[in-house]
N, C-alpha and C positions, 0 to 999 in steps of 0.2 A: 944283279939282273943285267943282262946285256941290253944296251940301248941301240935302237935303230931309227934313223931319221929319214922320213919320206922314202921308204922302199917302194920300188915299182911293183905293179900287180904281178909281174913275172916272178918276183922274189917271194910273194906271199906263201906259196905252197911250202917252200923250205922253212919259212918262219912258223908255219902251222904244225910242224913236226913235233910229236911228243917224244919224251925220253924213250930210247929203245931198250927192249928187254930181250935177252937171249932166249927165244921161244923154244928152240930145239931141246935145250937142257931141261926146261920146265916140262915139256911134253913127255920126255923120257921118264922123268921122275914121277909124274902123275900116273903114267901107265903102270909103272912098277908098284906104286902104293895101291892102286885100284886092284891090280891082279892079286896082290897078297891078301887084301881084304876079301876078295871073292873066294879065296882058298881058305883063309884062316879066321875070318870074322873078327870077333872082339880081340883075339890074341894079336892080330896084325894092327888093329887100331891102338891097342895099348903099347905095342912095340914102337910105333911111330910117334906116339905121344911122348914116350920116353926120349926118343931121339931129338925131336923138334922142340919139346917144351920142358924137358929135363925132369919129368915126373911120370912115374907109372902109377896111375890111380888104382886104388883097391876096387873101386866100382866106377863104371862109366856113368851110370845114371845117378842123379841126385834124388834122394827121398823127399817126400813132401815136408818132413820135419827139417831136413837140411835147407830146403828152399825157404821155409818160413823163418828159420833161425838166421840165415844169411840176410834175408830181407830186412829183419829187425835192426840190423847193424847200420842201415842207411840213416844218415842224420835227418832229423825232422825237417829242417829247412830244405834239404834236397828232396825229400818226399813231397813237400808242398809244391816245389817247382815242377816235379814230374807230374803231379796231379793236374796242375794248370796246363802243362803241355798236352797231356792226355785229353783234356776236355776240348782244347782247340783242334787237335788232330781228329778227334771223333766228329766234331761239328763239320769240319771241312770234308771229311771222307764220307760221312753219312749222306751228304747231298749228292754224292756220285751214283747212288743206287738208281738204276734205270727202271722206270715204271713200265709195266707191260702195256703194249698198245696193240690192239687187234686191228689189222688193216684189211679191208675188203678190196682186194686188187681187181676183182671182177664180181658182179653180183653172184653170190653163192660160193665165192672162193675167199676164205678167211685165212690170213697168215699172221703169225706173231712170233715173238722171241721171248724166252724166259731164261733167267740167270740161275746157275747152280754153283755153289761154292766148290772149289777143288777140295776133295775130301781130306787129304793128308798132305800138309806142306811142311817143309823144313826151312827154318830161318837160321842163318849163320851170323853170329855176332862177334866181331873182332874183340879180343880181350887182352891184348898185349900191352904195349906202351900207352895206349889210349883205349880203355874199355868203353865201347860205344853203347852204353845202356839206352841212349836216345834211339838207336836203331831198333831196339826191341819195340818201342812205341810205334815207330814208323812202319813196321812190318806186321806186328801182332794185331794192331788195331784194325787196319783194313781187312786182315784175314778174318777177324771176328765178325766184322760188319758183313763180309761176303758170305759168311755161313760155313767156313771151313770147320770140319768136325775135329780134326787133330792138328795141332800146331806144335811141331817138334823144334826145340831150340838146342843148338850146339854152340859152345863157346870154350875157348882154351882155358885150362886151369893155370894158377900160379905155381910156383915151385913147391908149395905145400899141398897142392891139389884142390885149392879153394877157388871159388868163383866170386868175382867182384860183387859186393852186396847190392849196389845200385842196379846191376843187371838182374839179380834175383828179385829185387823189389818190383822192377818194371815187369818182369815175367809174371809175378804173382798178381800184379794189378791188371794185367791185360789177358789173363786166362790162358796162358801157355799150358799145354797139357803134359809136357815132359821136358826135362832139362838134362843135357849130357855134358860132362866135362871133357870135351874133346874139340880140338881146333884144327886149322890148317887143311892140308890136302886130305888127311885121314878123316876129318869130319865130313867133308863133301863126299868122299868115297863111301863112307858108311851110310850116308843119307841116300846116295844113288843106288847102292847095291843091297843094303840091309845086312844086319849082323844079328847075332843072338840077342843083343840088348837094344840095338838101335833099329827101328823099323825103316824100311824103304819108303821113300815119299814119292809123291807125284810131281812135285815142283820144288825147286830150291831157290831161296831168296837170300840176299844179303851181300854186303860189300866185303872186301878183303884185299890182301896184298896180291902180288903177281902170282903167287903159288895158289891162292884160293881161286883167282880168276882162271888160271890154267885148269884147275881141277873142275870148275863149273863147266868149262868147255868140254872136258873129257866126260862129264856126267851125261852130256847129250847122247854119247854113244851107248849109254846104258838105258835109253828110253825114258830118261827123266828130263823134264823141261826146266829151264832156268828163267829168272826174271829178266835179265838183260846182261850184255857184256859190260862188266864194271871193272875198272882198273884204278890206278892212282887218281886221287882227287885233283880237280882243276878249277880255276876261276879266271874269268876275263872281266876286267873293269874298263868301261868307256867313260872317260872323265873330260869335261870341258873346263873353261876358265872359271866356272862357278863352283867347281868341286872343292872340297876341303881336303888338302893333301894328307893331313893327319888321319882323316877317316879312310881315305883311299889306301894309305899304307897299312892301316890296321886290318882292313878287309883282305888285302893281298897276303898279309902274314897269317891271317886266320886259316887260310888254306895251305900255305907253305908249311905250317907246323904239322900237318897231317902226316907227312912222310918225306923222306929224301927224294922219292921219285915223283912227288907232286909237282904241278906246274902252275904258275900264275902269269897272266898276261895283262899289261896295262896299255891301253890305247888312248891316245889323246890328240887333239888338234892344237895343243898348246905345249911348247917346249918348256915353258915356265912351270906348268903343273907337273910335268914329268920330273923335272929337276928337283922341285920341292918335295914331291912324293918320294923320290929316291933318298933324299936327305932324311925324311921322316922314317923311312924303313930302317936306315942305318941307326937311327936313334932308338926306335922301338924294339928292334930285334935284340938289342943288348940286354933287355930286361926279361926276355922270354925264358922260362925254364927249358923249353924245347928249342933253344937257340941253334944248336948244332944241326938239328933236323931241318929247321927253317932255312938256314944258310945253304945247306946242300940243295934244297928245293929251289932256292933262288938262283943257283947256278944253271938250272934248267929253264929259267924264266926270262921274260923279255919285256922291255918297255919300248913301245913303238909310237913314233909321232907320224901322223898322217895329215893331209891337207885339210880335210873336212870331216865332220861327224858322219856324213853319208858314207865316206870311205871307211871310217871306223866300223860302221854297221855292216858294210859289205865284207870287211875282213872278219868280223865276228861270225857272220853266217858261214864263211868259208872254214873257220876254225871249229864251229859247232861246239861251244863250251858246255861243260856240265852245269856250271853256274855263270850267270851273266848279270853284272850290276851296271845299270845305266845311271851314273852319277853326273847328271848334266841338267841344264835348264829345260823345264817342261818335258821331263823324261817320258811321261805318258804318251805324248804324241808320236813317239818312235815305236810304240808297241807293235803296230801292224807291219813294220819294216823287218821285224825279227822272224826269221824262218827256221833257224836251227839253234836250239838251246834247250837244256834240260829244265832249268828253272830261272826265272828272271826277277830281278829286284830293282824297283824303280824309285829313284830319288835319293836324297842325301841321307835319309834316316833308315832306309831299307837295307840294313846290313845282312850279309849272307848268313851270319850266325842265327838270325831270327828263323830262317827257313830250316836250319839244321836242328833247331830245338823246339820252338814253341809257337810259331805263327799259325801253324795248322797244315801247311803244305808238306809234301813228302820229300825227304832228303835222299832217298835211294834213287839215283839218277844215272843216265847213260854218260859214259866218259869216252875219251879217246876218239872223239868224232862221231860216236854212234848216235848222238842227238840228231843227226841227219835222218835217221830212220826209226829210232826208238823213243818212246815216252818214258818218263819216270814211273816208278811204282805207284799204283792207285788201287782202288777197290777192284777195278776191272782185271788187274793182274792176278787176282785170286779167284776169278770167276770164269766159268765156261758158259758160253751162250748156246742155247739149244733152240732151234726153230721148230715151230708147230704149224700145221695147216689143217683145215677142215673144209671139205668140198661137198657141197650138196649135189643132188641130181641136176638141178638147174645150172650149177656152176660147172659141172663136168660137161654138160651139153654145150656150154658157152665156149670153153677152152679146149674141149676134146679134139675137134677137127684140127686145130693148130698143132696139138701134140702129135696126132697121127701123121701129119704132113712132115713135121720135123724129124720124127723117129724114122719114117720111111726114107727121108733124104740122107740120114746117117746110116742106113741099112741095118737098123736095130729093130728087127721085126717083132721080137718079144715085147719090146717097149710099146710098139704100136698096138699089139694085140691086147695089152693090159687095159688100154682105153677102148679099143674097138669092141671087145666082148661086153663091156659095160654099156656102151652106147647102143649096141644091138638090143640088149635086154630092155633098155629104157624105151626104145621105139616100139617094143612089143607089149608094153604095159598098157 
């Protein structure tokens, strides 16, 4: 990690930069893959699965028997852990359901809003070096709670054409309606366009590498919504002199091991804490199976010393991290100072891994600074809101003259007439 001591506010923008990706090449590749899928459907999907994943599957869709057999290979201890996480995620997300409230804006004018689940959603689950079965829970559970009728899962196969058993167990547990052994750009393209085997969906969810992220952006051009712009994982930790450097190091490495393009940031008002955390990182990283990935991510990462915790919070809001840990004294009192963050973890024992797996919050979050304007995935992400209104005779008589005046001022005579014709009849009653 690069260390920076007391940078000026003018230097903050440069320090907030994420690792850069050559977007032009990605856009050209995604357009090419999408165009071929539009022309050739399953044939194109199978072709690119062979190119990118090294296997041309006999069938893109898994049968119910294949899903069940694969799920059974999940160790019992892991099954129990997944069930615990599922219960907590359900509990937290069920509380997000909005109850219908009928509001009488004027006597005789009733307005309300009702939720409807998006009918067919696609969820993408990375399955390469780290098969993210936890993301199945994070996406399928709120989709079920929202009332989505179809939940389509795409995930890349291994070299033998198999899907990770834990992914299949989580899919079976959460009511996924179909599973396809396809990943990367071709998976997003198939969900956005539709093929002979894979249905076109209304909205695509899920994290992925820069190729998947570029493909999700391309999917918007095909009339398909996406959850949020999601790129490489990131974590920012604010630590004061009460923080445990070993804990801070472990948290930073937990995100650095996601991928070589991940980024972690340490902010502190203590040079001693920074120095001790860097020593702990050097010690802990040596024992990680994904050591080389973490070390590459650390090259993109920074440890920054600022004068006060207030400055650290200001820097964090400028950076707008996907994950933010406040590992400092009385962390809760800083909550209202946080304006830009995907998910926040307060105190010495609130490790980011808890949010990734089992505390109940969702781990599908905005990255690359999008926390300034996007929220993480929730039940609302899978829902459309439809407004209703019912106006009585008395209600129309109360607001009708205002409608007539406004429509006339905008020179929309037919709008005015729709009210006037009714008011005239009411006068003649």
